[in-house]
N, C-alpha and C positions, 0 to 999 in steps of 0.2 A: 806253115800257117799257125796262127795262135787264136784261140778262143778266149775272149775277155767277157766275163760276167761281172756286171757292176750292180750292186744293190745300193740305191741312193735314196735320199729324201725325195718325195714326190714333187715338192716345190722347187727342186733344182733341176727338173727335167729339161726345161727349155734352155737353161744355161749350159747343161752338159751336152745336149744335142748341138747347140750352136758352137761349142767348143770343139766337138768332133768334126763338124763341117768345116770350121776354120782351119783344122789340121788336114783337110782333104779326105776325111773319112765320113762318108754320108750313109753307108749301108748299115742298118741296125735292126734289131727286133726288140720289142719292149713289152712288158706286161706288168700289171699290178700284182703285188705279193703282200703277204702279212708275215711278220716275223719279229724276232727280238735278238738282241745281242747279249753280250756278257752281263750287261746290267739288268737283264731279265725284264725289260719293259721300263715303264716309268710310273711314278706315283704323283698324282695331282689331288691335293687334299687327301680325303680318305679313300679315293678310288685308285686302284692299281690297273693299269693297262698293260697286260702281259704280252700282247701282240700289237705291233704298230704297223700302220700302212707304209709300204715302201714301194719303190719302182725298181724292177730288174731290167737291165739292158744287156743285150747280147750283141757282141761285135766280133766278127772274124776278120783278121787282118793278116797281111804278110808278116813274117818274122821281124823284118827290119822296122815295120811300122808300129809294132807293139809298144815300145817305150813312149813314142809320141802319143798314142791312143790313151795309155795309162795316165800320162801327165795331163793330158787334156781333160780327162774325166776327173782326176784328183783336184786340179785347179778349179774347175767349175763347180764341183760338188761340195767342196770343203766349206764348212761354217766355223770350224774350230770347237764345236760342241760335241759331246757324246751323241752317237746315233747318225753320224755323217754317212756311214755305210762301209762297204767292203768291195774290193776288186779281186776277182779270181782269174788267174791266167793259166791256161791249159794248152797243150799241143793238140793240133787237129791232124789226124792221120790221113783223112780223105774227106772231100766234099763233092757231092753230086748235084748236078743241076737236074731237077725233075723233068723239065720240058725236053731236054736233049739226051738225058741219060749219061752225059759225059761226067767224068771225074776231073775236077779242077786241080 
């Protein structure tokens, strides 16, 4: 299994979720986060915003579904401007269902 963490623009949430659902991937976890990329935030006029509001999505998929999930997220989240976000892909060694105690 693969764990995908995607940090995206909050305004792209609906598009990304619909993109994942269209790819047959409906299970996810999301939370609001603050952060900055290499550009260290943005400057608007004389004000510097060092941390920007983003959305983090966590999706666990089977190994063969990972490329489809990554592509769905990239396609839906991309604006072509700095700050579109990042996707992190990791191996999942085990996943337990709390209700049953079983390892998937």
